[in-house]
N, C-alpha and C positions, 0 to 999 in steps of 0.2 A: 505636592510632595509633603509628607508629614514632617513634623519638627525633628524627628529622629534621623532625618536624612543625613547620611554620613558626610556629605559635602558641607553641610551647615556646621558640623562639629569642627571642621578645620579652621573656621574663622576665629580671629582674635576677639577678645572681649569688646574692644572698641568697634570692630567691624560689625559684630552682632548687634551692638547697641544702635549703631547708625542705621542698619538694615531694619531694625524694629521701628525706629522713628519714621523711616521712609514708609514702612508698611502702615503706619498710623496716619500717613498723609502729609507729613511735614516735608518742606523743601530743604535742600542742602543748606541754603542760607539761614533758614530758621533754626535748623539743627545746630549750625555753627554758633549762633547766638546763644541757644539754650545750653550748650556744652562749653561755651567760652573757648571755642577752638577756631582757628582760621578756616575760612571757607575752603581754601585749597587743601587743607588737611582733611576735612570731612569729605571733600570730593575724592581725594586720593584714597581714603579708606573705603569709600563706596566702590570705587573702581577695583581696588584690591579684592574686596569681598566678591564682586561680580566675577573677577578673573578666577578666584578659587571655586566659585560655583559654576564655572564654565559658561558664563553668560557674556554676550557681546553688546546687547542692547538693553536699554531701560525697560522696554516692554517685557522682556524675558524675566527681569527681576520682579516687575509688578505681577506677572502671571504666577511666578513662584510664590510670592507673598500672599496672593489671593487664595492659594491652595494650601497654605501652611498654617500651623497653629503657633505662631511666633509671639503673638501679643499677649 
């Protein structure tokens, strides 16, 4: 799905940022250290982004990211 996907546009800045880091291969715990956020906060923002993107499983997110130009 291209970057212009309207579902991606619904995400908050923080959700987009976390999704980009995940797309670059960083784990939730590494992202939390980099952004100086609690692991639960990052995890929650990831889940929120996935919900807005109509995704239930991590594999769906990884597939979306592998076909996107988000980086």
